[in-house]
C-alpha positions, -999 to +999 in steps of 0.1 A: +189-121+199+154-128+208+137-086+207+111-074+245+080-075+239+085-035+247+112-035+211+085-058+194+054-033+201+078-009+187+093-020+158+054-029+149+040-002+154+067+019+126+059-007+102+027+004+104+039+039+099+061+033+076+035+013+053+001+035+063+019+068+054+028+059+014-012+055+014-023+082+033-012+101+011-019+090-021-054+082-013-050+117-003-037+131-034-064+113-052-095+129-029-079+162-029-080+155-077-101+127-086-101+138-122-060+135-124-063+101-113-094+085-126-071+096-159-044+081-150-070+051-140-080+054-172-046+058-197-046+020-185-077+009-199-100+011-167-138+030-157-123+063-143-146+056-116-126+033-100-116+062-084-130+057-054-131+022-046-092+040-050-091+065-032-112+048+001-093+020-003-056+035+005-074+063+024-091+041+042-066+010+051-040+034+054-055+051+083-072+014+093-030-002+089-020+028+112-042+028+144-042-010+136-074-020+138-086-049+121-046-052+111-044-087+100-072-085+074-071-050+059-025-059+061-041-091+036-060-069+013-034-040+016-009-066+000-026-086-027-039-041-036-002-035-034-002-066-058-023-055-081-017-018-083+021-034-095+009-063-120-012-032-141+007+000-132+033-008-131+043-031-156+075-026-169+082-055-189+064-040-222+092-011-225+120-012-242+146-015-213+165+022-233+120+031-228+123+065-209+098+048-186+111+017-176+139+030-149+105+041-130+080+014-131+110-011-130+118+001-097+076+012-086+073-028-098+097-039-074+088-011-045+049-029-044+065-058-043+086-051-010+057-031-001+030-065+000+053-083+018+054-065+046+020-066+042+022-101+045+043-101+078+017-073+095-012-104+083+009-126+102+020-111+130-007-087+137-004-050+141+018-057+177+006-042+213-001-005+206-027-005+183-060-003+180-067-044+175-050-051+214-073-021+230 
């Protein structure tokens, strides 16, 4: 079944909204509590100052995806960023299956991979007609 142009534009807009909302909310919460985010980043051995580029990536990348500006490039960056986050912050491979954090990290790892897949689909398709890219 072929989608009409209008249906395709609506689906791509909905995809952008659903992908963007998590990153916009995450970036916003990090911006409201940068010390907490810096502590979490430091807990995995990275420097806490990386909270500031993380805020820019999440909030900025999420907003750019939402409005559909430079979508292919931003979506590719967000796909790579999301895989990085999965590997660094949700690495469940070293946890025992009975560890209380195992299932949490397991689910978040694969959630991130799924989001990366969505971003790659946007990178391949573009933002659609209802976007800043098409304006």
